[in-house]
C-alpha positions as CSV (number, residue, x, y, z in Angstrom):
1,X,37.3,119.1,102.5
2,X,37.2,115.4,101.6
3,X,38.0,113.0,104.3
4,X,39.6,109.7,103.4
5,X,40.0,106.4,105.3
6,X,43.0,106.5,107.6
7,X,44.4,103.1,106.8
8,X,43.7,101.1,103.6
9,X,45.2,97.8,103.0
10,X,43.2,97.0,99.9
11,X,41.5,99.2,97.3
12,X,38.8,96.6,97.1
13,X,37.9,96.9,100.8
14,X,34.3,97.8,101.7
15,X,35.5,100.8,103.6
16,X,37.4,102.2,100.6
17,X,34.5,101.5,98.2
18,X,32.1,103.3,100.5
19,X,34.5,106.3,100.7
20,X,34.7,106.4,96.9
21,X,31.0,106.2,96.5
22,X,30.4,108.9,99.1
23,X,33.0,111.2,97.4
24,X,31.8,110.6,93.9
25,X,35.0,108.7,92.9
26,X,34.6,106.1,90.2
27,X,37.0,103.2,90.7
28,X,38.6,101.5,87.7
29,X,39.4,97.9,88.6
30,X,39.1,94.6,86.8
31,X,38.3,91.3,88.4
32,X,40.7,89.9,91.0
33,X,43.7,88.4,89.2
34,X,43.1,90.2,85.9
35,X,46.1,92.3,85.0
36,X,45.1,93.7,81.6
37,X,43.6,96.9,82.8
38,X,46.8,98.0,84.4
39,X,49.3,96.4,82.0
40,X,49.6,99.4,79.7
41,X,50.1,101.9,82.5
42,X,52.6,99.7,84.3
43,X,54.5,99.2,81.1
44,X,54.6,103.0,80.4
45,X,55.8,103.8,83.9
46,X,58.4,101.1,83.8
47,X,59.8,102.7,80.6
48,X,59.6,106.2,82.0
49,X,61.6,105.2,85.1
50,X,64.3,103.1,83.3
51,X,64.7,105.2,80.2
52,X,64.5,108.7,81.7
53,X,63.9,109.2,85.4
54,X,66.8,107.0,86.8
55,X,69.2,108.5,84.3
56,X,68.9,112.1,85.6
57,X,68.9,114.2,88.7
58,X,66.5,117.1,89.1
59,X,67.1,120.4,90.8
60,X,63.4,120.9,91.7
61,X,59.9,119.7,91.0
62,X,59.5,121.9,87.9
63,X,62.7,120.5,86.3
64,X,61.4,116.9,87.0
65,X,58.0,117.8,85.6
66,X,59.5,119.4,82.5
67,X,61.7,116.3,81.9
68,X,58.7,114.0,82.1
69,X,56.8,116.1,79.6
70,X,59.7,116.2,77.3
71,X,60.2,112.4,77.6
72,X,56.5,111.8,76.8
73,X,56.0,114.4,74.0
74,X,59.5,114.4,72.3
75,X,60.6,110.8,72.7
76,X,57.9,108.3,73.8
77,X,55.1,109.5,71.6
78,X,57.0,110.7,68.6
79,X,60.2,108.6,68.1
80,X,60.3,105.6,70.5
81,X,59.6,102.3,68.6
82,X,56.9,100.2,70.1
83,X,56.8,96.4,69.6
84,X,53.0,96.3,69.6
85,X,52.8,99.0,66.9
86,X,55.0,97.0,64.5
87,X,58.1,98.9,65.6
88,X,56.8,102.4,65.0
89,X,56.1,105.2,67.4
90,X,52.6,105.9,68.8
91,X,52.4,109.1,66.8
92,X,53.2,107.2,63.5
93,X,50.7,104.5,64.4
94,X,48.0,107.1,65.0
95,X,48.7,108.7,61.7
96,X,48.7,105.4,59.9
97,X,45.4,104.5,61.6
98,X,43.8,107.8,60.7
99,X,45.0,107.5,57.1
100,X,43.5,104.0,56.8
101,X,40.2,105.2,58.3
102,X,40.1,108.2,55.9
103,X,40.9,106.0,52.9
104,X,38.2,103.4,53.8
105,X,35.6,106.2,54.1
106,X,36.6,107.8,50.8
107,X,36.5,104.5,48.9
């Protein structure tokens, strides 16, 4: 069984970094004060909470898990407009990107 440090105030602490190295855990962090590596994840979880999670109650863990998967697959990826994709869904942006790549290879 893996043991972990009892008290961690910072993920950048030497103790935590040593624990990660000893347990073959690769940390994913940018430099101090750089927010870009977490910005996408934080944006997604913000939308998940405000658009779905806080609007419902769940009878159990399975119903919560199912609701999250439905939100991601049926709404967020396929229909939700995204400002950074020119107002189209991630699925539509992916298809457009793949189509452009395929057309440029064929040309």
